[in-house]
Backbone atoms as SQL, in Angstrom:
CREATE TABLE atoms (id INTEGER PRIMARY KEY, chain TEXT, resi INTEGER, resn TEXT, atom TEXT, x REAL, y REAL, z REAL);
INSERT INTO atoms VALUES
  (1, 'A', 1, 'MET', 'N', -108.920, 113.575, -34.070),
  (2, 'A', 1, 'MET', 'CA', -107.518, 113.481, -33.700),
  (3, 'A', 1, 'MET', 'C', -106.708, 113.193, -34.958),
  (4, 'A', 2, 'ARG', 'N', -105.539, 113.807, -35.037),
  (5, 'A', 2, 'ARG', 'CA', -104.630, 113.627, -36.161),
  (6, 'A', 2, 'ARG', 'C', -103.224, 113.342, -35.642),
  (7, 'A', 3, 'GLY', 'N', -102.449, 112.698, -36.477),
  (8, 'A', 3, 'GLY', 'CA', -101.041, 112.491, -36.196),
  (9, 'A', 3, 'GLY', 'C', -100.225, 113.498, -36.982),
  (10, 'A', 4, 'LEU', 'N', -99.350, 114.218, -36.275),
  (11, 'A', 4, 'LEU', 'CA', -98.413, 115.134, -36.920),
  (12, 'A', 4, 'LEU', 'C', -97.045, 114.477, -36.884),
  (13, 'A', 5, 'ARG', 'N', -96.409, 114.349, -38.032),
  (14, 'A', 5, 'ARG', 'CA', -95.094, 113.707, -38.115),
  (15, 'A', 5, 'ARG', 'C', -94.013, 114.728, -38.332),
  (16, 'A', 6, 'GLY', 'N', -92.860, 114.426, -37.763),
  (17, 'A', 6, 'GLY', 'CA', -91.707, 115.275, -37.969),
  (18, 'A', 6, 'GLY', 'C', -90.438, 114.488, -37.735),
  (19, 'A', 7, 'ALA', 'N', -89.332, 115.015, -38.235),
  (20, 'A', 7, 'ALA', 'CA', -88.023, 114.413, -37.998),
  (21, 'A', 7, 'ALA', 'C', -86.964, 115.483, -38.178),
  (22, 'A', 8, 'ILE', 'N', -85.852, 115.269, -37.490),
  (23, 'A', 8, 'ILE', 'CA', -84.721, 116.191, -37.555),
  (24, 'A', 8, 'ILE', 'C', -83.455, 115.381, -37.312),
  (25, 'A', 9, 'THR', 'N', -82.359, 115.864, -37.832),
  (26, 'A', 9, 'THR', 'CA', -81.080, 115.198, -37.592),
  (27, 'A', 9, 'THR', 'C', -80.226, 116.058, -36.672),
  (28, 'A', 10, 'VAL', 'N', -79.314, 115.390, -35.964),
  (29, 'A', 10, 'VAL', 'CA', -78.315, 116.074, -35.139),
  (30, 'A', 10, 'VAL', 'C', -76.948, 115.718, -35.706),
  (31, 'A', 11, 'GLU', 'N', -76.028, 116.640, -35.605),
  (32, 'A', 11, 'GLU', 'CA', -74.696, 116.395, -36.146),
  (33, 'A', 11, 'GLU', 'C', -73.733, 115.832, -35.118),
  (34, 'A', 12, 'GLU', 'N', -74.131, 115.878, -33.854),
  (35, 'A', 12, 'GLU', 'CA', -73.276, 115.295, -32.814),
  (36, 'A', 12, 'GLU', 'C', -74.138, 114.685, -31.719),
  (37, 'A', 13, 'ASN', 'N', -73.612, 113.661, -31.100),
  (38, 'A', 13, 'ASN', 'CA', -74.317, 112.941, -30.044),
  (39, 'A', 13, 'ASN', 'C', -73.993, 113.574, -28.692),
  (40, 'A', 14, 'THR', 'N', -74.571, 114.754, -28.461),
  (41, 'A', 14, 'THR', 'CA', -74.426, 115.421, -27.175),
  (42, 'A', 14, 'THR', 'C', -75.812, 115.724, -26.636),
  (43, 'A', 15, 'ALA', 'N', -75.914, 115.804, -25.321),
  (44, 'A', 15, 'ALA', 'CA', -77.212, 116.086, -24.703),
  (45, 'A', 15, 'ALA', 'C', -77.781, 117.407, -25.220),
  (46, 'A', 16, 'GLU', 'N', -76.947, 118.428, -25.320),
  (47, 'A', 16, 'GLU', 'CA', -77.435, 119.729, -25.756),
  (48, 'A', 16, 'GLU', 'C', -77.918, 119.693, -27.207),
  (49, 'A', 17, 'ALA', 'N', -77.185, 119.021, -28.094),
  (50, 'A', 17, 'ALA', 'CA', -77.595, 118.927, -29.501),
  (51, 'A', 17, 'ALA', 'C', -78.924, 118.187, -29.632),
  (52, 'A', 18, 'ILE', 'N', -79.091, 117.122, -28.874),
  (53, 'A', 18, 'ILE', 'CA', -80.321, 116.324, -28.931),
  (54, 'A', 18, 'ILE', 'C', -81.506, 117.123, -28.404),
  (55, 'A', 19, 'LYS', 'N', -81.324, 117.775, -27.264),
  (56, 'A', 19, 'LYS', 'CA', -82.420, 118.559, -26.678),
  (57, 'A', 19, 'LYS', 'C', -82.779, 119.760, -27.547),
  (58, 'A', 20, 'THR', 'N', -81.766, 120.428, -28.083),
  (59, 'A', 20, 'THR', 'CA', -82.019, 121.587, -28.948),
  (60, 'A', 20, 'THR', 'C', -82.764, 121.160, -30.206),
  (61, 'A', 21, 'ALA', 'N', -82.325, 120.076, -30.833),
  (62, 'A', 21, 'ALA', 'CA', -82.988, 119.587, -32.046),
  (63, 'A', 21, 'ALA', 'C', -84.435, 119.202, -31.753),
  (64, 'A', 22, 'THR', 'N', -84.665, 118.553, -30.632),
  (65, 'A', 22, 'THR', 'CA', -86.027, 118.144, -30.282),
  (66, 'A', 22, 'THR', 'C', -86.914, 119.358, -30.058),
  (67, 'A', 23, 'ARG', 'N', -86.415, 120.343, -29.331),
  (68, 'A', 23, 'ARG', 'CA', -87.199, 121.564, -29.123),
  (69, 'A', 23, 'ARG', 'C', -87.492, 122.251, -30.465),
  (70, 'A', 24, 'THR', 'N', -86.527, 122.257, -31.358),
  (71, 'A', 24, 'THR', 'CA', -86.696, 122.898, -32.665),
  (72, 'A', 24, 'THR', 'C', -87.777, 122.209, -33.481),
  (73, 'A', 25, 'ILE', 'N', -87.705, 120.891, -33.605),
  (74, 'A', 25, 'ILE', 'CA', -88.675, 120.184, -34.447),
  (75, 'A', 25, 'ILE', 'C', -90.080, 120.258, -33.855),
  (76, 'A', 26, 'VAL', 'N', -90.206, 120.068, -32.559),
  (77, 'A', 26, 'VAL', 'CA', -91.534, 120.107, -31.937),
  (78, 'A', 26, 'VAL', 'C', -92.137, 121.509, -32.051),
  (79, 'A', 27, 'SER', 'N', -91.350, 122.533, -31.774),
  (80, 'A', 27, 'SER', 'CA', -91.855, 123.910, -31.877),
  (81, 'A', 27, 'SER', 'C', -92.318, 124.223, -33.291),
  (82, 'A', 28, 'GLU', 'N', -91.566, 123.770, -34.283),
  (83, 'A', 28, 'GLU', 'CA', -91.933, 124.033, -35.673),
  (84, 'A', 28, 'GLU', 'C', -93.190, 123.253, -36.061),
  (85, 'A', 29, 'MET', 'N', -93.333, 122.035, -35.581),
  (86, 'A', 29, 'MET', 'CA', -94.542, 121.254, -35.856),
  (87, 'A', 29, 'MET', 'C', -95.774, 121.947, -35.285),
  (88, 'A', 30, 'LEU', 'N', -95.660, 122.447, -34.063),
  (89, 'A', 30, 'LEU', 'CA', -96.777, 123.145, -33.428),
  (90, 'A', 30, 'LEU', 'C', -97.096, 124.435, -34.183),
  (91, 'A', 31, 'ARG', 'N', -96.060, 125.193, -34.523),
  (92, 'A', 31, 'ARG', 'CA', -96.255, 126.472, -35.211),
  (93, 'A', 31, 'ARG', 'C', -96.921, 126.278, -36.572),
  (94, 'A', 32, 'GLN', 'N', -96.397, 125.361, -37.371),
  (95, 'A', 32, 'GLN', 'CA', -96.937, 125.186, -38.727),
  (96, 'A', 32, 'GLN', 'C', -98.363, 124.649, -38.738),
  (97, 'A', 33, 'ASN', 'N', -98.776, 124.002, -37.664),
  (98, 'A', 33, 'ASN', 'CA', -100.127, 123.425, -37.615),
  (99, 'A', 33, 'ASN', 'C', -101.050, 124.159, -36.656),
  (100, 'A', 34, 'ASN', 'N', -100.556, 125.283, -36.110),
  (101, 'A', 34, 'ASN', 'CA', -101.348, 126.106, -35.190),
  (102, 'A', 34, 'ASN', 'C', -101.935, 125.262, -34.046),
  (103, 'A', 35, 'VAL', 'N', -101.059, 124.475, -33.419),
  (104, 'A', 35, 'VAL', 'CA', -101.453, 123.576, -32.336),
  (105, 'A', 35, 'VAL', 'C', -100.856, 124.083, -31.027),
  (106, 'A', 36, 'SER', 'N', -101.629, 124.026, -29.965),
  (107, 'A', 36, 'SER', 'CA', -101.102, 124.370, -28.639),
  (108, 'A', 36, 'SER', 'C', -100.879, 123.079, -27.851),
  (109, 'A', 37, 'THR', 'N', -100.142, 123.181, -26.783),
  (110, 'A', 37, 'THR', 'CA', -99.849, 121.991, -25.981),
  (111, 'A', 37, 'THR', 'C', -101.124, 121.390, -25.389),
  (112, 'A', 38, 'GLU', 'N', -102.130, 122.199, -25.170),
  (113, 'A', 38, 'GLU', 'CA', -103.400, 121.692, -24.646),
  (114, 'A', 38, 'GLU', 'C', -104.084, 120.736, -25.621),
  (115, 'A', 39, 'ASP', 'N', -103.703, 120.824, -26.899),
  (116, 'A', 39, 'ASP', 'CA', -104.296, 119.981, -27.943),
  (117, 'A', 39, 'ASP', 'C', -103.587, 118.637, -28.097),
  (118, 'A', 40, 'ILE', 'N', -102.445, 118.455, -27.426),
  (119, 'A', 40, 'ILE', 'CA', -101.634, 117.254, -27.617),
  (120, 'A', 40, 'ILE', 'C', -102.095, 116.143, -26.676),
  (121, 'A', 41, 'GLY', 'N', -102.449, 115.001, -27.266),
  (122, 'A', 41, 'GLY', 'CA', -102.819, 113.836, -26.464),
  (123, 'A', 41, 'GLY', 'C', -101.595, 113.071, -25.995),
  (124, 'A', 42, 'ALA', 'N', -100.575, 112.988, -26.851),
  (125, 'A', 42, 'ALA', 'CA', -99.332, 112.298, -26.507),
  (126, 'A', 42, 'ALA', 'C', -98.288, 112.637, -27.560),
  (127, 'A', 43, 'ALA', 'N', -97.017, 112.503, -27.169),
  (128, 'A', 43, 'ALA', 'CA', -95.896, 112.713, -28.087),
  (129, 'A', 43, 'ALA', 'C', -94.990, 111.490, -28.010),
  (130, 'A', 44, 'ILE', 'N', -94.695, 110.940, -29.179),
  (131, 'A', 44, 'ILE', 'CA', -93.832, 109.760, -29.257),
  (132, 'A', 44, 'ILE', 'C', -92.581, 110.155, -30.029),
  (133, 'A', 45, 'PHE', 'N', -91.432, 109.846, -29.451),
  (134, 'A', 45, 'PHE', 'CA', -90.145, 110.156, -30.061),
  (135, 'A', 45, 'PHE', 'C', -89.403, 108.853, -30.303),
  (136, 'A', 46, 'SER', 'N', -88.704, 108.783, -31.427),
  (137, 'A', 46, 'SER', 'CA', -87.776, 107.675, -31.640),
  (138, 'A', 46, 'SER', 'C', -86.446, 108.275, -32.061),
  (139, 'A', 47, 'ALA', 'N', -85.383, 107.560, -31.740),
  (140, 'A', 47, 'ALA', 'CA', -84.037, 108.013, -32.089),
  (141, 'A', 47, 'ALA', 'C', -83.253, 106.831, -32.634),
  (142, 'A', 48, 'THR', 'N', -82.369, 107.115, -33.580),
  (143, 'A', 48, 'THR', 'CA', -81.516, 106.069, -34.126),
  (144, 'A', 48, 'THR', 'C', -80.524, 105.619, -33.049),
  (145, 'A', 49, 'GLU', 'N', -79.930, 104.457, -33.267),
  (146, 'A', 49, 'GLU', 'CA', -79.060, 103.846, -32.254),
  (147, 'A', 49, 'GLU', 'C', -77.838, 104.671, -31.903),
  (148, 'A', 50, 'ASP', 'N', -77.455, 105.613, -32.746),
  (149, 'A', 50, 'ASP', 'CA', -76.277, 106.432, -32.477),
  (150, 'A', 50, 'ASP', 'C', -76.580, 107.652, -31.617),
  (151, 'A', 51, 'ILE', 'N', -77.824, 107.810, -31.208),
  (152, 'A', 51, 'ILE', 'CA', -78.206, 108.896, -30.298),
  (153, 'A', 51, 'ILE', 'C', -78.363, 108.296, -28.904),
  (154, 'A', 52, 'THR', 'N', -77.379, 108.590, -28.054),
  (155, 'A', 52, 'THR', 'CA', -77.345, 107.971, -26.729),
  (156, 'A', 52, 'THR', 'C', -77.094, 108.963, -25.589),
  (157, 'A', 53, 'ALA', 'N', -76.825, 110.219, -25.907),
  (158, 'A', 53, 'ALA', 'CA', -76.433, 111.183, -24.875),
  (159, 'A', 53, 'ALA', 'C', -77.609, 111.763, -24.091),
  (160, 'A', 54, 'ALA', 'N', -78.824, 111.652, -24.631),
  (161, 'A', 54, 'ALA', 'CA', -80.003, 112.198, -23.935),
  (162, 'A', 54, 'ALA', 'C', -81.261, 111.617, -24.567),
  (163, 'A', 55, 'PHE', 'N', -82.332, 111.670, -23.818),
  (164, 'A', 55, 'PHE', 'CA', -83.644, 111.293, -24.336),
  (165, 'A', 55, 'PHE', 'C', -84.225, 112.491, -25.089),
  (166, 'A', 56, 'PRO', 'N', -84.703, 112.311, -26.312),
  (167, 'A', 56, 'PRO', 'CA', -85.349, 113.436, -27.000),
  (168, 'A', 56, 'PRO', 'C', -86.500, 114.036, -26.182),
  (169, 'A', 57, 'ALA', 'N', -87.255, 113.202, -25.494),
  (170, 'A', 57, 'ALA', 'CA', -88.377, 113.717, -24.700),
  (171, 'A', 57, 'ALA', 'C', -87.923, 114.721, -23.648),
  (172, 'A', 58, 'ALA', 'N', -86.689, 114.595, -23.172),
  (173, 'A', 58, 'ALA', 'CA', -86.172, 115.550, -22.181),
  (174, 'A', 58, 'ALA', 'C', -86.107, 116.951, -22.782),
  (175, 'A', 59, 'GLY', 'N', -85.793, 117.037, -24.068),
  (176, 'A', 59, 'GLY', 'CA', -85.795, 118.339, -24.726),
  (177, 'A', 59, 'GLY', 'C', -87.199, 118.908, -24.822),
  (178, 'A', 60, 'ALA', 'N', -88.152, 118.080, -25.215),
  (179, 'A', 60, 'ALA', 'CA', -89.540, 118.535, -25.322),
  (180, 'A', 60, 'ALA', 'C', -90.097, 118.928, -23.961),
  (181, 'A', 61, 'ARG', 'N', -89.733, 118.199, -22.934),
  (182, 'A', 61, 'ARG', 'CA', -90.258, 118.473, -21.587),
  (183, 'A', 61, 'ARG', 'C', -89.922, 119.894, -21.144),
  (184, 'A', 62, 'SER', 'N', -88.819, 120.435, -21.640),
  (185, 'A', 62, 'SER', 'CA', -88.413, 121.781, -21.219),
  (186, 'A', 62, 'SER', 'C', -89.160, 122.892, -21.974),
  (187, 'A', 63, 'LEU', 'N', -89.960, 122.545, -22.970),
  (188, 'A', 63, 'LEU', 'CA', -90.751, 123.548, -23.681),
  (189, 'A', 63, 'LEU', 'C', -91.917, 124.018, -22.815),
  (190, 'A', 64, 'PRO', 'N', -92.298, 125.288, -22.923),
  (191, 'A', 64, 'PRO', 'CA', -93.444, 125.790, -22.156),
  (192, 'A', 64, 'PRO', 'C', -94.713, 124.999, -22.492),
  (193, 'A', 65, 'GLY', 'N', -95.435, 124.613, -21.455),
  (194, 'A', 65, 'GLY', 'CA', -96.691, 123.904, -21.631),
  (195, 'A', 65, 'GLY', 'C', -96.570, 122.398, -21.727),
  (196, 'A', 66, 'PHE', 'N', -95.363, 121.853, -21.739),
  (197, 'A', 66, 'PHE', 'CA', -95.172, 120.412, -21.885),
  (198, 'A', 66, 'PHE', 'C', -95.077, 119.680, -20.548),
  (199, 'A', 67, 'GLU', 'N', -95.331, 120.368, -19.454),
  (200, 'A', 67, 'GLU', 'CA', -95.219, 119.751, -18.133),
  (201, 'A', 67, 'GLU', 'C', -96.144, 118.547, -17.959),
  (202, 'A', 68, 'LEU', 'N', -97.320, 118.586, -18.574),
  (203, 'A', 68, 'LEU', 'CA', -98.312, 117.526, -18.392),
  (204, 'A', 68, 'LEU', 'C', -98.540, 116.670, -19.635),
  (205, 'A', 69, 'VAL', 'N', -97.861, 116.975, -20.724),
  (206, 'A', 69, 'VAL', 'CA', -98.038, 116.204, -21.958),
  (207, 'A', 69, 'VAL', 'C', -97.369, 114.833, -21.796),
  (208, 'A', 70, 'PRO', 'N', -98.074, 113.737, -22.045),
  (209, 'A', 70, 'PRO', 'CA', -97.445, 112.415, -21.988),
  (210, 'A', 70, 'PRO', 'C', -96.408, 112.275, -23.104),
  (211, 'A', 71, 'LEU', 'N', -95.179, 111.938, -22.722),
  (212, 'A', 71, 'LEU', 'CA', -94.073, 111.799, -23.663),
  (213, 'A', 71, 'LEU', 'C', -93.519, 110.388, -23.586),
  (214, 'A', 72, 'PHE', 'N', -93.072, 109.861, -24.727),
  (215, 'A', 72, 'PHE', 'CA', -92.553, 108.489, -24.768),
  (216, 'A', 72, 'PHE', 'C', -91.385, 108.433, -25.742),
  (217, 'A', 73, 'ASP', 'N', -90.277, 107.844, -25.302),
  (218, 'A', 73, 'ASP', 'CA', -89.108, 107.639, -26.162),
  (219, 'A', 73, 'ASP', 'C', -89.013, 106.176, -26.563),
  (220, 'A', 74, 'ALA', 'N', -88.534, 105.940, -27.785),
  (221, 'A', 74, 'ALA', 'CA', -88.311, 104.578, -28.276),
  (222, 'A', 74, 'ALA', 'C', -87.074, 104.576, -29.162),
  (223, 'A', 75, 'ARG', 'N', -86.529, 103.401, -29.373),
  (224, 'A', 75, 'ARG', 'CA', -85.382, 103.223, -30.262),
  (225, 'A', 75, 'ARG', 'C', -85.896, 102.979, -31.673),
  (226, 'A', 76, 'GLN', 'N', -85.361, 103.709, -32.639),
  (227, 'A', 76, 'GLN', 'CA', -85.714, 103.496, -34.034),
  (228, 'A', 76, 'GLN', 'C', -85.121, 102.166, -34.499),
  (229, 'A', 77, 'MET', 'N', -85.821, 101.444, -35.322),
  (230, 'A', 77, 'MET', 'CA', -85.306, 100.192, -35.876),
  (231, 'A', 77, 'MET', 'C', -83.991, 100.446, -36.606),
  (232, 'A', 78, 'ALA', 'N', -83.048, 99.540, -36.439),
  (233, 'A', 78, 'ALA', 'CA', -81.760, 99.627, -37.126),
  (234, 'A', 78, 'ALA', 'C', -81.888, 98.920, -38.474),
  (235, 'A', 79, 'VAL', 'N', -82.150, 99.689, -39.506),
  (236, 'A', 79, 'VAL', 'CA', -82.318, 99.150, -40.850),
  (237, 'A', 79, 'VAL', 'C', -81.098, 99.547, -41.675),
  (238, 'A', 80, 'GLU', 'N', -80.529, 98.586, -42.362),
  (239, 'A', 80, 'GLU', 'CA', -79.339, 98.849, -43.169),
  (240, 'A', 80, 'GLU', 'C', -79.603, 99.977, -44.163),
  (241, 'A', 81, 'GLY', 'N', -78.704, 100.946, -44.180),
  (242, 'A', 81, 'GLY', 'CA', -78.816, 102.071, -45.102),
  (243, 'A', 81, 'GLY', 'C', -79.711, 103.201, -44.614),
  (244, 'A', 82, 'ALA', 'N', -80.298, 103.069, -43.424),
  (245, 'A', 82, 'ALA', 'CA', -81.195, 104.107, -42.904),
  (246, 'A', 82, 'ALA', 'C', -80.386, 105.336, -42.477),
  (247, 'A', 83, 'MET', 'N', -81.056, 106.457, -42.388),
  (248, 'A', 83, 'MET', 'CA', -80.428, 107.708, -41.981),
  (249, 'A', 83, 'MET', 'C', -79.917, 107.609, -40.544),
  (250, 'A', 84, 'ASP', 'N', -78.732, 108.152, -40.316),
  (251, 'A', 84, 'ASP', 'CA', -78.156, 108.152, -38.970),
  (252, 'A', 84, 'ASP', 'C', -78.466, 109.467, -38.250),
  (253, 'A', 85, 'HIS', 'N', -78.240, 109.462, -36.949),
  (254, 'A', 85, 'HIS', 'CA', -78.404, 110.652, -36.098),
  (255, 'A', 85, 'HIS', 'C', -79.760, 111.335, -36.320),
  (256, 'A', 86, 'CYS', 'N', -80.813, 110.553, -36.326),
  (257, 'A', 86, 'CYS', 'CA', -82.142, 111.067, -36.652),
  (258, 'A', 86, 'CYS', 'C', -83.111, 110.881, -35.486),
  (259, 'A', 87, 'ILE', 'N', -83.832, 111.938, -35.188),
  (260, 'A', 87, 'ILE', 'CA', -84.902, 111.927, -34.183),
  (261, 'A', 87, 'ILE', 'C', -86.216, 112.073, -34.942),
  (262, 'A', 88, 'ARG', 'N', -87.141, 111.155, -34.693),
  (263, 'A', 88, 'ARG', 'CA', -88.462, 111.215, -35.322),
  (264, 'A', 88, 'ARG', 'C', -89.502, 111.510, -34.248),
  (265, 'A', 89, 'VAL', 'N', -90.564, 112.208, -34.649),
  (266, 'A', 89, 'VAL', 'CA', -91.604, 112.634, -33.710),
  (267, 'A', 89, 'VAL', 'C', -92.970, 112.315, -34.289),
  (268, 'A', 90, 'LEU', 'N', -93.857, 111.834, -33.426),
  (269, 'A', 90, 'LEU', 'CA', -95.274, 111.688, -33.764),
  (270, 'A', 90, 'LEU', 'C', -96.062, 112.366, -32.654),
  (271, 'A', 91, 'LEU', 'N', -96.761, 113.439, -33.011),
  (272, 'A', 91, 'LEU', 'CA', -97.644, 114.118, -32.064),
  (273, 'A', 91, 'LEU', 'C', -99.074, 113.714, -32.380),
  (274, 'A', 92, 'LEU', 'N', -99.793, 113.240, -31.384),
  (275, 'A', 92, 'LEU', 'CA', -101.216, 112.922, -31.535),
  (276, 'A', 92, 'LEU', 'C', -101.983, 114.119, -30.991),
  (277, 'A', 93, 'VAL', 'N', -102.694, 114.813, -31.879),
  (278, 'A', 93, 'VAL', 'CA', -103.297, 116.082, -31.498),
  (279, 'A', 93, 'VAL', 'C', -104.775, 116.147, -31.859),
  (280, 'A', 94, 'ASP', 'N', -105.512, 116.895, -31.055),
  (281, 'A', 94, 'ASP', 'CA', -106.890, 117.233, -31.377),
  (282, 'A', 94, 'ASP', 'C', -106.838, 118.464, -32.268),
  (283, 'A', 95, 'THR', 'N', -107.387, 118.353, -33.462),
  (284, 'A', 95, 'THR', 'CA', -107.370, 119.462, -34.411),
  (285, 'A', 95, 'THR', 'C', -108.529, 119.321, -35.381),
  (286, 'A', 96, 'ASP', 'N', -108.921, 120.447, -35.942),
  (287, 'A', 96, 'ASP', 'CA', -109.941, 120.445, -36.986),
  (288, 'A', 96, 'ASP', 'C', -109.324, 120.347, -38.374),
  (289, 'A', 97, 'LEU', 'N', -107.996, 120.296, -38.443),
  (290, 'A', 97, 'LEU', 'CA', -107.341, 120.167, -39.742),
  (291, 'A', 97, 'LEU', 'C', -107.706, 118.829, -40.380),
  (292, 'A', 98, 'THR', 'N', -107.909, 118.861, -41.684),
  (293, 'A', 98, 'THR', 'CA', -108.120, 117.608, -42.402),
  (294, 'A', 98, 'THR', 'C', -106.761, 116.952, -42.625),
  (295, 'A', 99, 'GLN', 'N', -106.782, 115.692, -43.014),
  (296, 'A', 99, 'GLN', 'CA', -105.529, 114.976, -43.255),
  (297, 'A', 99, 'GLN', 'C', -104.668, 115.716, -44.282),
  (298, 'A', 100, 'SER', 'N', -105.287, 116.260, -45.313),
  (299, 'A', 100, 'SER', 'CA', -104.527, 116.959, -46.354),
  (300, 'A', 100, 'SER', 'C', -104.040, 118.340, -45.911),
  (301, 'A', 101, 'GLU', 'N', -104.613, 118.889, -44.862),
  (302, 'A', 101, 'GLU', 'CA', -104.191, 120.200, -44.358),
  (303, 'A', 101, 'GLU', 'C', -103.048, 120.101, -43.345),
  (304, 'A', 102, 'VAL', 'N', -102.842, 118.936, -42.766),
  (305, 'A', 102, 'VAL', 'CA', -101.778, 118.750, -41.777),
  (306, 'A', 102, 'VAL', 'C', -100.435, 118.975, -42.449),
  (307, 'A', 103, 'LYS', 'N', -99.557, 119.708, -41.754),
  (308, 'A', 103, 'LYS', 'CA', -98.216, 119.965, -42.268),
  (309, 'A', 103, 'LYS', 'C', -97.208, 119.137, -41.461),
  (310, 'A', 104, 'HIS', 'N', -96.642, 118.134, -42.091),
  (311, 'A', 104, 'HIS', 'CA', -95.595, 117.331, -41.479),
  (312, 'A', 104, 'HIS', 'C', -94.272, 118.064, -41.709),
  (313, 'A', 105, 'VAL', 'N', -93.378, 118.014, -40.729),
  (314, 'A', 105, 'VAL', 'CA', -92.174, 118.843, -40.767),
  (315, 'A', 105, 'VAL', 'C', -90.926, 117.968, -40.694),
  (316, 'A', 106, 'PHE', 'N', -90.057, 118.127, -41.666),
  (317, 'A', 106, 'PHE', 'CA', -88.804, 117.377, -41.715),
  (318, 'A', 106, 'PHE', 'C', -87.673, 118.377, -41.926),
  (319, 'A', 107, 'LEU', 'N', -86.742, 118.438, -40.956),
  (320, 'A', 107, 'LEU', 'CA', -85.679, 119.440, -40.978),
  (321, 'A', 107, 'LEU', 'C', -84.302, 118.790, -41.067),
  (322, 'A', 108, 'GLY', 'N', -83.327, 119.575, -41.483),
  (323, 'A', 108, 'GLY', 'CA', -81.971, 119.061, -41.616),
  (324, 'A', 108, 'GLY', 'C', -81.918, 117.980, -42.680),
  (325, 'A', 109, 'ARG', 'N', -81.026, 117.019, -42.504),
  (326, 'A', 109, 'ARG', 'CA', -80.936, 115.914, -43.458),
  (327, 'A', 109, 'ARG', 'C', -82.212, 115.089, -43.483),
  (328, 'A', 110, 'ALA', 'N', -83.030, 115.178, -42.429),
  (329, 'A', 110, 'ALA', 'CA', -84.277, 114.406, -42.374),
  (330, 'A', 110, 'ALA', 'C', -85.261, 114.815, -43.466),
  (331, 'A', 111, 'ALA', 'N', -85.060, 115.969, -44.083),
  (332, 'A', 111, 'ALA', 'CA', -85.929, 116.376, -45.196),
  (333, 'A', 111, 'ALA', 'C', -85.849, 115.363, -46.332),
  (334, 'A', 112, 'GLN', 'N', -84.750, 114.608, -46.399),
  (335, 'A', 112, 'GLN', 'CA', -84.595, 113.578, -47.433),
  (336, 'A', 112, 'GLN', 'C', -85.560, 112.403, -47.223),
  (337, 'A', 113, 'LEU', 'N', -86.074, 112.264, -45.995),
  (338, 'A', 113, 'LEU', 'CA', -86.979, 111.152, -45.708),
  (339, 'A', 113, 'LEU', 'C', -88.308, 111.301, -46.441),
  (340, 'A', 114, 'ARG', 'N', -88.738, 112.519, -46.644),
  (341, 'A', 114, 'ARG', 'CA', -90.020, 112.783, -47.292),
  (342, 'A', 114, 'ARG', 'C', -89.882, 113.869, -48.346),
  (343, 'A', 115, 'PRO', 'N', -89.184, 113.582, -49.446),
  (344, 'A', 115, 'PRO', 'CA', -89.004, 114.605, -50.485),
  (345, 'A', 115, 'PRO', 'C', -90.338, 115.042, -51.094),
  (346, 'A', 116, 'ASP', 'N', -91.353, 114.206, -50.971),
  (347, 'A', 116, 'ASP', 'CA', -92.665, 114.551, -51.503),
  (348, 'A', 116, 'ASP', 'C', -93.312, 115.708, -50.753),
  (349, 'A', 117, 'LEU', 'N', -92.807, 116.033, -49.565),
  (350, 'A', 117, 'LEU', 'CA', -93.392, 117.115, -48.762),
  (351, 'A', 117, 'LEU', 'C', -92.654, 118.435, -48.930),
  (352, 'A', 118, 'LYS', 'N', -91.578, 118.454, -49.716),
  (353, 'A', 118, 'LYS', 'CA', -90.837, 119.700, -49.929),
  (354, 'A', 118, 'LYS', 'C', -91.710, 120.689, -50.680),
  (355, 'A', 119, 'LYS', 'N', -91.574, 121.938, -50.285),
  (356, 'A', 119, 'LYS', 'CA', -92.362, 122.997, -50.934),
  (357, 'A', 119, 'LYS', 'C', -91.668, 123.484, -52.180);
């Protein structure tokens, strides 16, 4: 089992923006790591305090194959100077990828969180 990390930012606190961003980041994480929903043990989402219009997990739930995947939302810690409007994702997946082969995905302004992963 491996953890796949990802994050994305939204520019507005609307249900549609939150759900769209969540679907985008999760789909890209699955695509880049060649993972199917059957391989996911659980998905954990966190959102900064300024994201209040929808649960990120609601966006993931609408993706094909996510009907039975356990999803969990949490509030991101409010740390001074931290990035705003950010959704973070941790997918726990069964995969044969080694730790160094896993591709963590950071989109939008969230790419600043892990500049070491930029290609």
